[in-house]
C-alpha positions in Angstrom: -159.8 -69.4 124.5 -162.9 -70.5 126.3 -162.5 -74.0 127.1 -164.9 -76.6 126.6 -163.4 -79.6 126.4 -162.5 -81.1 129.6 -160.0 -84.0 130.8 -159.1 -85.8 133.4 -155.8 -88.5 133.9 -157.2 -89.7 137.5 -160.3 -90.3 139.2 -158.8 -91.0 143.2 -160.2 -88.4 145.1 -159.3 -85.3 143.6 -160.0 -86.4 140.2 -163.9 -87.5 140.5 -164.2 -84.0 142.9 -161.3 -82.4 139.7 -164.2 -84.2 136.7 -166.9 -83.1 140.1 -166.8 -79.5 140.1 -165.6 -79.5 135.4 -169.1 -81.5 135.1 -171.1 -79.1 137.6 -169.9 -76.2 134.9 -171.1 -77.3 132.1 -168.2 -78.4 130.3 -167.9 -81.8 128.6 -165.3 -84.4 130.6 -163.4 -87.4 130.0 -162.6 -89.0 133.2 -160.0 -91.9 132.2 -158.4 -94.0 134.9 -156.4 -97.4 134.6 -158.8 -99.6 135.5 -163.1 -99.9 135.4 -163.6 -100.5 139.1 -161.9 -97.2 140.1 -163.7 -95.0 137.7 -167.2 -97.4 139.6 -166.1 -96.3 142.6 -165.5 -92.1 141.4 -169.0 -92.2 139.8 -170.8 -93.5 142.8 -169.0 -90.7 144.7 -169.9 -88.3 142.5 -173.6 -89.2 142.4 -173.3 -89.4 146.3 -172.2 -85.6 145.9 -174.4 -84.8 143.9 -176.8 -86.2 145.9 -175.6 -84.2 149.4 -176.3 -81.2 147.2 -179.7 -82.2 146.0 -180.9 -82.9 149.9 -179.7 -79.2 151.0 -181.6 -77.7 148.4 -177.8 -76.9 146.6 -178.5 -77.4 143.9 -181.8 -79.4 141.8 -182.0 -82.8 140.9 -181.8 -81.7 136.8 -178.6 -80.1 137.3 -177.4 -82.7 139.2 -178.2 -85.0 136.5 -177.3 -82.9 133.8 -173.5 -82.8 135.8 -173.0 -85.7 136.2 -173.9 -86.9 132.6 -171.9 -84.4 131.7 -168.9 -86.7 132.6 -168.2 -89.7 130.0 -165.4 -92.5 131.9 -163.4 -94.8 130.1 -160.5 -96.7 130.6 -158.8 -95.5 127.7 -156.6 -92.6 127.7 -156.9 -92.4 123.5 -160.4 -90.1 124.7 -158.4 -87.5 125.4 -157.4 -86.8 122.1 -160.1 -84.0 121.2 -159.3 -82.2 124.6 -158.5 -78.7 124.6 -157.3 -78.7 128.7 -156.7 -81.7 130.5 -155.5 -81.7 134.4 -153.1 -85.1 135.5 -154.2 -86.2 139.0 -152.1 -88.6 139.5 -150.7 -90.8 142.4 -147.5 -88.2 143.8 -145.2 -89.8 142.1 -142.2 -88.0 139.9 -141.7 -91.1 137.8 -145.9 -92.0 137.2 -146.2 -88.3 136.6 -143.6 -87.6 133.7 -144.8 -90.5 131.9 -148.2 -89.8 132.2 -146.8 -86.1 130.4 -145.3 -87.9 128.0 -147.4 -90.1 127.1 -150.4 -87.6 126.3 -148.5 -84.9 124.9 -148.4 -87.4 121.6 -152.6 -87.6 122.2 -154.4 -84.7 122.9 -154.0 -82.0 120.0 -150.8 -79.5 120.3 -152.7 -76.4 121.4 -154.4 -78.5 123.8 -153.0 -77.4 128.0 -151.8 -80.2 130.0 -152.3 -79.7 133.8 -150.7 -80.8 136.6 -153.0 -81.3 139.9 -149.5 -82.2 141.7 -149.2 -80.4 145.0 -145.4 -80.3 145.4 -143.7 -81.8 142.0 -141.9 -79.0 139.7 -144.1 -78.3 136.8 -140.8 -77.4 135.1 -139.9 -80.6 135.3 -143.3 -82.2 134.3 -143.4 -80.0 131.2 -139.6 -81.2 129.7 -141.4 -83.9 129.4 -143.6 -83.0 126.9 -142.5 -80.9 123.4 -144.6 -78.3 124.6 -143.3 -76.4 127.3 -145.0 -73.1 127.2 -148.3 -75.0 127.5 -147.8 -76.8 131.1 -148.9 -75.6 133.9 -150.2 -76.7 137.8 -153.2 -75.9 139.0 -153.1 -77.4 142.8 -156.7 -77.8 143.9 -157.6 -78.2 147.3 -158.6 -81.1 149.2 -161.8 -82.1 149.0 -162.5 -80.6 145.3 -166.2 -79.6 145.7 -166.1 -77.4 148.6 -162.8 -75.9 147.9 -162.2 -72.4 147.0 -158.3 -72.5 145.8 -157.0 -73.3 142.6 -152.8 -72.8 143.1 -151.7 -71.9 139.7 -147.9 -72.9 139.3 -146.6 -71.2 136.0 -143.0 -73.2 134.9 -140.4 -71.8 133.5 -141.9 -71.8 130.0 -145.9 -71.5 130.7 -146.5 -68.4 128.6 -148.9 -66.4 129.8 -151.5 -67.0 127.3 -151.4 -70.3 129.6 -151.8 -68.4 132.5 -155.0 -66.8 131.1 -156.8 -69.4 130.0 -156.3 -71.8 133.1 -157.1 -68.2 135.3 -160.1 -68.0 132.9 -161.2 -71.4 133.6 -161.2 -72.1 137.5 -162.5 -68.0 137.9 -165.5 -70.0 135.5 -165.6 -73.8 138.2 -165.8 -70.8 141.3 -162.3 -70.8 142.3 -160.2 -68.7 142.9 -156.8 -69.2 141.6 -153.8 -67.7 143.1 -150.5 -67.7 141.0 -147.6 -68.6 143.0 -143.8 -69.7 141.3 -142.6 -73.4 140.8 -140.7 -74.5 144.4 -140.8 -77.2 146.0 -143.9 -77.3 147.6 -145.3 -74.6 146.2 -147.2 -72.0 148.7 -149.6 -73.9 150.8 -147.8 -77.7 151.3 -144.2 -75.2 152.1 -146.0 -73.6 154.7 -148.8 -76.3 155.7 -146.8 -80.0 155.6 -143.6 -78.6 157.9 -146.9 -77.7 160.5 -148.4 -81.5 160.5 -144.5 -83.3 159.7 -144.3 -81.2 163.4 -147.3 -82.2 165.3 -146.0 -85.9 164.2 -142.2 -85.0 165.9 -144.4 -83.8 168.8 -146.7 -86.7 169.0 -143.4 -88.9 169.1 -141.9 -87.2 171.9 -144.9 -87.3 173.9 -145.5 -83.6 174.0 -149.0 -84.5 174.3 -151.5 -87.4 172.9 -153.5 -87.0 169.6 -156.8 -85.4 170.6 -154.8 -82.8 173.2 -152.4 -82.2 169.4 -155.8 -81.2 167.7 -156.9 -80.0 170.2 -154.5 -77.1 170.9 -154.4 -76.2 167.7 -158.6 -76.5 167.2 -159.0 -74.0 169.9 -155.9 -72.0 170.1 -155.5 -71.2 166.3 -159.0 -71.5 165.7 -158.5 -74.4 162.6 -161.3 -75.9 161.6 -159.0 -79.3 162.2 -156.3 -80.5 164.0 -153.2 -81.2 162.0 -153.1 -85.4 162.7 -156.7 -85.6 161.5 -155.8 -83.4 158.5 -152.8 -85.5 157.9 -155.3 -88.9 158.0 -157.5 -87.1 155.5 -155.0 -85.7 153.0 -153.8 -89.7 153.9 -149.9 -89.9 155.5 -148.4 -91.5 152.7 -148.8 -88.2 150.6 -147.7 -86.6 153.9 -144.8 -88.5 153.5 -144.1 -87.9 150.0 -144.3 -84.1 150.2 -142.2 -83.9 152.8 -139.7 -85.8 151.0 -139.8 -84.0 148.2 -139.7 -80.6 150.5 -136.6 -82.8 152.1 -134.5 -83.3 149.0 -135.3 -80.3 147.2 -134.9 -77.3 149.6 -132.0 -79.1 151.8 -132.7 -77.9 154.5 -132.8 -80.0 157.8 -135.8 -79.0 159.0 -138.3 -80.7 156.3 -136.5 -84.0 157.6 -140.2 -86.3 157.5 -140.9 -87.1 161.3 -140.0 -90.6 161.7 -143.3 -92.1 163.5 -144.9 -90.9 160.3 -142.4 -93.2 157.8 -143.6 -96.0 161.1 -147.0 -94.7 159.8 -146.9 -95.0 156.1 -144.9 -98.3 156.2 -147.3 -100.2 158.2 -150.3 -99.4 156.1 -151.9 -96.5 158.9 -152.5 -94.3 156.1 -155.8 -92.7 157.4 -159.2 -92.6 156.4 -158.2 -94.1 153.0 -156.9 -97.0 155.2 -159.6 -97.3 158.1 -156.9 -96.2 160.5 -154.1 -93.5 160.5 -153.7 -91.7 163.9 -157.1 -91.7 164.5 -159.5 -95.1 164.1 -162.4 -94.7 161.5 -163.3 -98.1 161.0 -166.6 -97.9 162.9 -167.5 -95.2 162.7 -165.8 -92.8 159.5 -167.9 -90.1 160.6 -167.1 -89.6 164.7 -163.5 -91.4 164.3 -161.9 -92.1 167.3 -157.9 -91.0 168.4 -155.2 -94.2 168.2 -152.9 -93.9 171.7 -149.5 -93.9 170.5 
């Protein structure tokens, strides 16, 4: 089964990147969100990203126009009615995702595949809210989607071999490298990454080092391209907290307890890049943020 008709639900940071890559691949893409302003913002982001690629001579203007032209933006979920595969990229909230899958299950054809870009929520639980558990799978893209090569593919208990084969082939067609993992809280990527970020926040809270110092140690000493606190801001501190909560609840181990400072940051609205303030201040120069004092 070669996928040609592709759908995306949710066009935030991850969803617009998925839509862009699918459009560049030549797929017929329908991108859905609940508000027109979200769609307009996503279209602007994709146009800007494609424009940068043209400026760097990584693609022609003709190819950029074609990629954008492959994407239809709409608030009408019914527009997904003929899609062969739909990727959900909504807020990392179990109840929201469960409701979306229950609804979309009644819209797309019976043979279509339903995928979730969830970074930590159980694919098996998501699939239980549909009547096609064999066709539900995780496609966890990395941020920023157009640049990152990995797609973490997660099979639920009911996911069929045929569904996995189609998703593997599609991921490769989109220029990504699919890596298969099993359905446990946080999968592989976030089960390893998020405790590191959480521990970095503990180091900050306990005064072991400042923001720039903690990130500097990890960049210079461990060859990380970005320090953990800067990465937390990029991901979104609210997303980091949500993932840590899923790990803590799902695995029941105190080592996954979210740092109190991370909770305070989210409560204060210091979410990182998207709010303008996180562990760094992005308001004056988003490309060169200033490390904040704690």
